[in-house]
C-alpha positions in Angstrom: 49.5 -6.5 21.4 48.7 -8.1 18.0 46.8 -11.1 16.8 50.0 -13.1 17.1 49.4 -13.1 20.9 46.7 -15.7 20.3 49.6 -18.3 19.9 51.1 -17.7 23.4 47.6 -17.5 24.9 46.6 -20.9 23.5 50.0 -22.4 24.4 49.6 -21.4 28.1 45.9 -22.3 28.2 46.2 -25.7 26.7 49.6 -26.5 28.1 48.4 -25.9 31.7 45.0 -27.6 31.4 45.9 -30.5 29.2 49.2 -31.0 31.1 47.4 -31.3 34.4 44.9 -33.7 32.8 47.7 -35.8 31.4 49.3 -36.0 34.9 46.0 -37.0 36.4 45.4 -39.7 33.9 48.9 -41.1 34.3 49.2 -40.8 38.1 45.6 -40.8 39.1 45.9 -42.8 42.4 48.9 -40.7 43.6 47.3 -37.4 42.8 44.0 -38.3 44.4 45.8 -39.4 47.5 47.3 -35.9 47.8 44.5 -33.6 46.5 41.4 -35.8 46.9 38.9 -37.1 44.5 38.4 -35.2 41.2 35.5 -32.7 41.6 34.8 -29.0 40.9 36.2 -28.2 44.4 39.5 -30.1 43.8 42.4 -27.5 43.7 44.0 -29.1 40.6 40.6 -29.0 38.9 40.3 -25.3 39.7 43.8 -24.6 38.5 43.1 -26.3 35.2 39.8 -24.4 34.8 41.6 -21.1 35.6 44.2 -21.5 32.9 42.6 -19.2 30.3 42.4 -16.5 33.0 46.0 -17.0 33.9 47.0 -16.8 30.3 45.0 -13.7 29.7 46.2 -11.8 32.8 49.8 -12.8 32.3 49.8 -11.6 28.6 48.0 -8.3 29.4 50.5 -7.6 32.1 53.4 -8.6 29.8 52.3 -6.2 27.1 50.7 -3.3 29.0 52.2 -3.5 32.5 50.3 -2.9 35.8 48.6 0.2 34.5 47.3 -1.7 31.5 46.2 -4.6 33.7 44.1 -2.1 35.8 42.5 -0.9 32.6 41.8 -4.5 31.6 40.0 -5.3 34.9 38.0 -2.1 34.6 36.1 -3.8 31.8 34.3 -5.5 34.7 32.5 -2.2 35.3 30.8 -2.2 31.9 27.2 -3.4 32.2 25.2 -1.5 29.6 23.5 -3.6 27.0 20.0 -3.5 25.4 17.0 -4.6 27.5 16.5 -7.5 25.1 20.0 -8.8 25.8 19.5 -8.5 29.5 16.2 -10.3 29.1 17.9 -13.1 27.3 20.6 -13.3 29.9 18.2 -13.4 32.9 15.2 -15.1 31.5 16.1 -16.6 28.1 18.9 -18.9 29.2 16.9 -20.6 32.0 14.0 -20.8 29.6 16.1 -22.8 27.2 17.4 -25.0 29.9 14.0 -25.7 31.4 12.6 -26.5 28.0 15.4 -29.0 27.5 14.6 -30.5 30.9 11.0 -30.8 29.9 11.9 -32.6 26.7 14.2 -34.9 28.7 11.6 -35.5 31.4 13.7 -34.1 34.3 11.9 -30.9 34.9 10.0 -32.3 37.9 13.1 -33.8 39.5 13.5 -32.9 43.2 15.4 -29.8 44.0 19.1 -31.0 44.2 19.9 -29.2 47.4 18.5 -30.1 50.8 18.2 -28.1 52.9 17.9 -25.3 50.5 20.7 -23.2 51.9 23.2 -25.8 50.7 22.7 -24.2 47.3 24.5 -21.1 48.4 28.1 -22.5 48.5 27.3 -24.3 45.2 26.3 -21.0 43.6 29.4 -19.3 45.0 31.6 -22.0 43.5 29.8 -21.8 40.2 30.3 -18.0 40.2 34.0 -18.1 40.9 34.9 -21.2 38.8 33.8 -21.2 35.2 33.2 -17.4 34.8 36.8 -16.7 35.7 37.7 -18.3 32.3 36.3 -15.2 30.6 39.4 -13.1 31.5 41.0 -15.2 28.8 38.3 -16.2 26.3 36.4 -13.0 25.9 38.9 -10.8 27.8 41.7 -11.4 25.3 41.1 -14.0 22.7 37.8 -12.7 21.1 39.0 -9.1 20.7 42.1 -10.2 19.0 40.3 -12.6 16.7 37.9 -9.8 15.8 40.8 -7.8 14.5 41.2 -10.4 11.8 37.7 -11.9 11.3 34.1 -10.8 11.3 32.3 -11.4 14.7 30.6 -14.5 13.3 33.8 -16.2 12.3 35.7 -15.0 15.4 33.0 -16.4 17.6 32.8 -19.6 15.7 36.6 -20.1 15.8 36.8 -19.3 19.5 33.8 -21.7 20.1 35.7 -24.6 18.5 38.8 -23.8 20.5 36.8 -23.5 23.7 35.0 -26.8 23.1 38.3 -28.5 22.2 39.9 -27.2 25.4 37.2 -29.1 27.4 37.9 -32.5 25.9 40.1 -33.8 28.8 37.2 -33.3 31.2 35.3 -36.1 29.3 38.2 -38.5 29.9 38.5 -38.0 33.7 35.9 -39.4 36.1 34.5 -37.1 38.7 34.0 -34.1 36.3 30.4 -33.1 35.2 31.3 -33.7 31.6 32.4 -37.3 32.2 28.7 -38.3 32.3 27.7 -36.4 29.2 27.8 -37.2 25.4 30.8 -35.2 23.9 29.1 -34.6 20.5 26.1 -32.5 21.6 28.2 -30.8 24.3 30.9 -29.8 21.7 28.3 -28.3 19.4 26.5 -26.6 22.3 29.7 -24.9 23.4 30.3 -23.6 19.9 26.7 -22.3 19.8 26.9 -20.5 23.1 30.2 -18.9 22.1 28.5 -17.6 18.9 25.6 -16.3 20.9 27.8 -14.5 23.4 29.8 -12.7 20.6 27.1 -10.1 19.6 26.2 -9.7 23.3 29.8 -9.1 24.1 30.1 -6.5 21.3 26.8 -4.8 22.3 28.2 -4.3 25.8 31.4 -2.8 24.4 33.4 -5.8 25.6 32.0 -6.2 29.1 33.8 -8.8 31.2 31.0 -8.6 33.7 28.3 -9.6 31.2 30.5 -12.3 29.8 31.1 -13.7 33.3 27.3 -13.6 34.1 26.5 -15.3 30.8 29.0 -18.1 31.7 27.6 -18.4 35.2 24.0 -18.8 33.8 25.2 -21.6 31.6 26.5 -23.6 34.5 24.1 -22.4 37.2 23.7 -25.4 39.6 20.1 -24.6 40.3 19.0 -25.5 36.8 17.7 -29.0 36.2 19.6 -31.6 34.1 18.8 -30.9 30.5 21.7 -32.7 28.7 21.8 -33.0 25.8 18.6 -31.2 24.8 19.7 -27.8 26.1 22.7 -28.0 23.7 20.4 -28.7 20.8 18.2 -25.8 21.8 21.2 -23.4 22.1 22.2 -24.4 18.6 18.8 -23.3 17.4 19.0 -20.1 19.5 22.4 -19.4 17.9 20.9 -19.6 14.4 18.3 -17.0 15.4 20.8 -14.7 17.1 23.1 -14.8 14.1 20.1 -14.1 11.8 18.8 -11.1 13.8 22.4 -9.7 14.1 23.5 -10.6 10.6 24.5 -7.1 9.5 27.1 -6.9 12.2 28.0 -10.5 12.6 29.3 -10.9 9.0 31.0 -7.5 8.7 34.6 -7.3 9.7 35.4 -4.3 12.0 32.0 -4.2 13.8 33.2 -6.1 16.8 35.2 -5.1 19.9 38.9 -5.3 19.1 40.5 -3.6 22.2 41.8 -5.6 25.1 41.8 -2.6 27.5 38.9 -0.4 28.7 37.3 1.2 25.6 37.7 4.8 26.7 41.4 4.1 27.5 42.3 2.1 24.4 43.3 5.0 22.1 46.2 5.9 24.3 47.6 3.1 26.5 50.9 1.8 27.7 52.8 -0.9 25.8 55.8 -2.3 27.6 59.1 -2.5 25.7 62.4 -4.0 26.8 63.3 -2.1 29.9 60.9 0.8 29.4 57.3 1.8 28.9 56.1 3.6 25.8 52.9 5.3 24.9 51.0 3.6 22.0 48.1 5.0 20.0 
């Protein structure tokens, strides 16, 4: 697998998501009559959100076969990172969101789930919706980009792509983004992609940590902090880049392997009609 795989990855990802969005905008009444109103639980919405994961998994399978796909999924078992990164993941992210809510004046809003146990299915949906995207974004795209660019530029480029991919959600009613300002959200997505890049590299390319980070960003328990949380994540990104500047601007310091790190020196690359060992 080479950096040229980015092209097919983006074609599948954008083609599926933007294609479904176009169909929804053109035939809204007919599609809603079949699948129901647009919401995070709508099957077409879920399919559109899963497109980066579909693209990543399909391409890993195409290049490395089932054995390589198993190695790819084993990146979910990587969990080691510094205590500071775990502190940011568990405490820092909600602290940013609650600070944004305090600025907005929504920090004292009533708890959005009543009775409280209604939060459980919302948490389950959030855990298995957005974080699945990471099989594509950080599972495939970021390692390939870091083969060509330093971590900062790879994270910035991926952030712009990631934010652009979300644009249709602002044009369709019923999505969370349809009620938000696109400008701050776009910049915020770029910022959180840049922040995640050194965390991803510090964890040796952990898909687990990338998924948990994504989950924290869309945790339904957090108060409404738009757009102030985006502005604060931009500030946080500046500090993260500064503190990690030696690695962030040096090409070759980021994770570049798509498979499990200890299995990446010798793996299986599928050729036409056969499987060949690749070093």
